[in-house]
C-alpha positions, 0 to 999 in steps of 0.5 A: 264123157269118161276116158275109154281106157277108164271105161275099159278098166272098170268093165274088165274089173266088174266082169272079173269081180262078178266072175270070182263071186260065182266061179267054182272051177279053179281054171275059171278063177284063174282067168278072172284073177288074170282079168282083174290083174289086167284092169289093175295094169291099165289103171296103173299105166294111165293114172300113175298110181301104184298097183298096190294102191289100186288093188286096195282101193279098186280091185279088192271088193268081193261079190257082185260088182255094183255102182257106188252111191254118192249122196249130196245135200242141197240146201238154200238160204236167201237164194244162196246154196250151202257149200263146205270146204273139203280139208282134203283139197281145200276146195268147195262142195255140197255136203255129202258122201258115200251112202251108208249101210243101214241108212236111207238116202234121205238119212244120209243127206241129213247126217252129212249136212249135220256133220260137215256144216253143223246145220240140222235139216229135213230132206224134202225131195230128190232133185237128180240122179246123175251118172258120174261118167256123163259129167266133167269130173276127173277120172274115177276108178269106181262107177258112181251114181250121184243123188242130189237131195233137197233139204231144208234147214230146221236148226243148228248153226254153221260149224265145220266138221272133221272133214271140212275146214269152212261153211258158207252160202254162195250166190250162183254168180259167186261160186268158189273153186269147186272140188270137182271130184264131188261136184261141178259148176254145171251141176250147181247151176242145175241145182239153182234151177230148182230154186227158181222152179220148185216144180222142175222134174227130177233129172235122170241121166 
């Protein structure tokens, strides 16, 4: 479960952003701007990031505030799972990233797998929709839903991408150091359950 201070900061930010999207009265706008600044203060105090960086990355959106969507492609080969090594932290993750405007979740999964690992795949089925706040990820300013989509290889070969420095398949008992911002060991073990039981129902937090 995420820290209380982070939950409060995100909720205050969401109220402020949504209020600013619809407010017409100048005094209401000032109040929502003050709420937004309060959320920035909370994050700056507990996360040690600068207020300027937080404003740019967290408190600079406009319109109705909604969760962001992170899509991860799940690919198995010879009872091993496909992982890519992220250049940002040198650790391993399921290929994936933010949902793109104009693409379906399946299209995003296929695109991210191709760009990060070199493999051409076909999306097969949705495995899980997880709320990041319920899992053991590092604190995150955004409210994020994670979609895990099973894909089958139809072509290509292992090749690193712009954001990756390694591509490999791993057995469940030999997982490397994981990029915890992107996926946890518990989540990968859950993915292996679908390999063992293809009829396992979709998981929803």
